[in-house]
ZASE-210795 format. One record per residue: residue in three letters; x, y, z negated of N, C-alpha, C, O, CB in turn. Coordinates in steps of 0.2 Angstrom, whole numbers, plus 2048, in hexadecimal, padded with zeros to 3 digits. Glycine has a CB too. Example, Ala and Ser with C-alpha at 12.3 -4.5 7.8 and 13.67 -1.06 7.14 Angstrom:
ALA8427E47D983E7EA7D98427F07D98477EF7D68397EA7D3 SER8407F57DD8447FB7DC8408007D98438067D88467FD7E3 
END
This chain:
GLY8047FA8008008008008048068008098078047FC8007FA VAL80380B7FC8068117FB80D8107F98118147FC8038167F6 GLY80F80B7F581680A7F481A8097FA82080B7FB8178057EE TYR8178047FE81B80380481C80980982180A80B8177FD808 LEU81680D80981781380D81C81880B82081B80E81081780D LEU81D81980482181D80182981B80382D81F80582081E7F9 ASN82A81480283181280483281280B83881480D83180A802 ALA82D81180F82E81181683081981883481A81D82880F81A LEU82C81E81582D82481783582681683882A81A828829813 GLN83782481083E82680E84382281284982581383F824807 GLU84281D81584781981984681A82084A818824846811817 GLU84081C82383F81D82A84382382D84482882A83781E82B ASP84682183384A82683684682983D84882E83F851823838 PHE84182583F83E82684583982C84383482B83F83A820848 ARG83A83284683683884582E83784582A83984183883D848 GLN82C83384B82583284C82282E84781C82F84582382F853 ALA82682984482382583F82382883881F82783482881F83E GLN82882D83782883183182283583181E83682C82E835831 ALA82083883781A83C83781383883580F83A83181984083E TYR81383283880D82E83780D82C82F80882C82C80D82883B LEU81382982D81382782681182D82180E82C81C81A824824 LEU81483382381283981F80A83A81F80783C81981683F822 TRP80783A82480083B8257FC8368217F883781D7FE83A82C ALA7FE82F8217FB82A81D7FC82B8167F782A8127FE82381F LEU80282D81480382F80D7FF83580A7FC83580580A83080C ALA7FF83A80E7FB84080C7F483F80C7F18418077FC845812 TYR7F183B8107EB8398107E98358097E48368067E9835816 ALA7EE8308087ED82C8017ED8317FB7EA8307F67F2827801 ASP7F18367FC7F283B7F67F38387EF7F083A7EA7EB83F7F6 VAL7F88337EF7FB8307E98028327E980682F7EC7FA8287E9 TRP8038377E480A8397E480D8397DC8098397D780B8417E6 ASN8148387DC81783A7D681C83F7D881D8407DE81B8337D3 LYS8208417D48258467D582A8457DA82B8497DF8298487CF ASP82D83F7DA83283C7DF82E83C7E683183E7EB8358367DD SER8298387E68268377ED82383E7F082483F7F68208327EC TRP8218437EC81F8497EE82584D7F18248507F681C84D7E8 ASP82A84D7ED8308507F083384D7F68358517FB8368507EB ALA8338477F78348437FD83084580383284680883483C7FC ALA82984680182584780782684E80982685080F81E846804 ILE82785380482885A80682E85B80A82E85E80F82885E800 GLU83385780983A85780C83985581483B85881883F853808 VAL83584F81483484C81B83085181F83185382583084581A ALA82A85481C82685881F82985F82282886182782085A81A ALA82E86181D83186781F83686682583786A82A83586A81A ASP83986082583E85E82A83A85D83183C85F836841858828 LEU83585A83083185883682E85F83982E86083F82B854835 GLU82C86383582986A83782D86E83B82B87184082686D831 GLU83486E83983987283C83A87084383C87484783F871838 SER83986A84583A86784C83486484F83585F85384086284C ARG82E86684D82886384F82786385682485F85982286684C GLU82A86885A82986886182C86286582B86186A82C86F864 LYS83185E86183485886382F85286383184D86583B857860 LEU82A85385F82584D85D82184C86381F85186782284E857 ASP81E84686481984586981284886681284A86081883D86B VAL80D84886A80784B86880484886280184B85D80284B86E PHE80484186280183D85D80483F85680184085180183685E SER80B83F85780F84085180E84784E80E84984881683F852 ARG80D84C85380C85385080685484D80585784880D858856 ALA8018508507FA85084C7FB84D8457F884F8417F584D850 SER7FE84784580084483E80384983980084A83480583E83F LEU80884D83C80B85183780785783580685882F81185483B GLY80385983A7FE85F8387F985C8337F786082E7FA86183F LEU7F68568347F185482F7F58538287F28548237EF84D832 ALA7FB8508297FE84F8227FF85681F7FF85781980584C823 VAL80185B82280286281F7FB86481D7FB868817805867824 GLU7F68638207EF86581E7ED8628177EB8658137EA863824 TYR7EE85B8177ED8588117F285A80B7EF85A8057EE851812 LEU7F885B80D7FD85D8087FB8648057FC8657FF80485D80A SER7F88688097F686F8077F186F8027F08737FE7F487380D ARG7ED8698017E78697FC7EA8667F67E68667F17E28647FF SER7F18647F57F38627EF7F98677EC7FC8657E77F685B7F0 VAL7FA86D7EF7FF8717ED7FB8767E87F58777E88028747F2 LYS80087A7E57FD87F7E17F98857E57FA8867EB8038837DD GLU7F48877E27F088C7E57F38927E97F18947EE7EB88F7E0 GLU7F98947E67FC89A7EA8008977F080189C7F480189D7E5 ASP8018917F180488E7F77FF88B7FC80188A8028098897F5 ARG7FA88A7FA7F48877FE7F388A8047F488780A7EE8867FA GLU7F28918057F089480B7F68948107F58938167EE89B809 ARG7FC89580E80289581280388E81580488E81B80989780E ILE8028898118038828147FD8808187FE87D81E80487D80E ALA7F78828177F288081B7F28848217F18828277EB882817 GLY7F588A8217F688E8277FB88B82C7FA88C8327F9895825 LEU80088882980588482D80187E83180287D83780A881829 ALA7FD87B82D7F98768317F48798367F487683C7F487282B ALA7F287E8357ED88283A7F28848407EF8838467EA888837 GLU7F888683F7FC8888447FE8828497FE88284F80388B842 MET7FF87C8458008768497FB87484D7FB872853802870844 ALA7F587584A7EE87384E7EE8788547EC87685A7E887484A ASP7EF87E8537EF8838597F488185F7F28818657F188A856 GLU7FA87F85D7FF87D8617FC8778657FE87686B80587B85E LEU7F98728627F786C8657F086E86A7EF86B86F7F5866860 ASP7EC8728677E787486B7E98788727E58778777E3879866 ALA7EE87B8717F187E8787F387987D7F487A8837F7883876 LEU7F587387A7F886E87F7F28698827F48658857FD86987B ALA7EC86B8807E78678837E686788B7E886C88E7E0869880 ILE7E586188D7E48608947DD8618967D985D8957E7859897 LYS7DB86789A7D486889B7D38668A27D68678A77D387089B GLU7CD8628A27CB85F8A87C38618A97BF85E8A47CC8588A9 GLY7C18648AD7BA8668AE7B886A8A77BB86F8A57B685F8AF ILE7B38678A47B086A89E7B48678987B28698927A986A89D GLY7B78628997BA85E8937C28608927C58648967BA857895 ALA7C485D88D7CB85E88B7CE8578887CA8548847CD864887 HIS7D48568897D78508857DE8518847E18568877D6849889 TRP7E184D8807E984D87F7EB8468817E88418807EA84E877 ALA7F18478857F48418887F983D8837FD84087F7F784388E ALA7F98378837FE83388080583488480483588A7FC82C880 GLU80A83488081083688481482F88681A83088881483A87F GLY81182988581482488881A82088581D81C88881682688E GLN81C82287F82281F87C821818878825814878825824877 ALA81B81787681981187381480D87880E80E87981481286D LYS81880987C81480588180F80087E8117FC87981A801886 TYR8097FF8818047FB87F8037FC8788027F78748077F4880 SER80180187580080386E7FA80886E7F980C87380780586B TRP7F78088687F280E8687F58158687F281A8697EE80C861 LEU7FC8158677FF81B86780081E86E80182486F80681B864 ASN7FF81987380081B87A7F981A87D7F881788280581687E ASN7F481E87A7ED81D87C7EA82587B7EA8288767E9818878 ASP7E88288817E682E8817E082F87C7DF8348797E4830888 VAL7DB82A87C7D682B8787D882C8707D683086D7D1825879 GLU7DC82786E7DF8288677E282E8667E18318607E4822866 VAL7E783186A7EA83786A7E583C8697E68418657F083886F THR7E083D86E7DB84286E7D78428677D68478647D6841874 CYS7D583C8657D283B85E7D683E8597D38428547D083485C HIS7DD83D8587E183F8537E28478537E284A84E7E883B854 VAL7E28498597E385185A7DC8548587DC8598547E5853861 LEU7D785185A7D08548587CF8548507CC85884D7CA85185B HIS7D284E84D7D284E8467D58538427D385683E7D4847844 LEU7DB8558457DF85A8427DB8618437DB86583F7E685B846 LEU7D98628497D586884A7CF8698467CE86F8437D3869851 LEU7CB8638447C68648407C88658387C58698357C285E840 GLU7CE8628377D08638307D386A82E7D286D8297D585E82E ALA7D886C8337DC8728327D88788347DA87E8327E2871836 LYS7D38788397D087E83C7C887C83C7C687D8427D2880842 PRO7C587A8377BE8788387B987D83B7B487B83E7BC876832 ARG7BA88383A7B688883D7B888B8437B58908467B588D837 SER7BD8898467C088C84C7BC88B8527BA8858537C888B84D THR7BC8908567B888F85D7BC88A8617B88868657B8896860 PRO7C288A8627C68858677C487E8657C287A8697CD887866 SER7C587D85E7C487585C7BC87385D7BB86E85F7C6874855 ARG7B887885C7B187685D7AF8758647AB8708667AC87C85A SER7B28798687B087986F7B48728727B186F8767B287F873 ARG7BA8718707BD86B8727B98658707B88608747C486A86F LEU7B686586A7B285F8687AC85F86C7AA85986F7B085F860 ALA7A986486E7A38648727A48618797A085D87C7A086B873 THR7AA86387C7AB8628827AE85B8837AE8588887B0867885 SER7B185887D7B385187D7AD84C87C7AE84687C7B9851878 GLY7A784F87A7A284B8797A284887279E8438717A284587E LEU7A684B86D7A68488677A284C8627A084985C7AD847864 ALA79F85286479B85685F79485586079285286679D85D860 ARG79085685B78985585C78585B85B77F85B85B78784F857 
END
């Protein structure tokens, strides 16, 4: 469970995997001082070079930062949530618009995997947009044109 993810995060060198592990841990929201410090260190490192991550991993990092922002001191919450919203805006700008719809493309590094699937990548980015910018016009219109909003 969470113990495995914490160990894997500290031992993992592949940046895309770090982003995914960080998202899973942030979603679980089970921290002690050491695991929190390790997560913040990995998040800061990934954030500095996020443009090198694939779209799915950037969405994972954005979701992780959004969830982490909910666990920080009140005075830091807005700044960290703002970073997640900034990452969401960056990904929103990368949308591939076709007709009245939009999607995000898998970047093909993980052959024959759910990571190499446009539907999964699009879902993950939309998840970030809904979490980090729930009231934004771009994310609501993307949802409507993607056929996911009701």
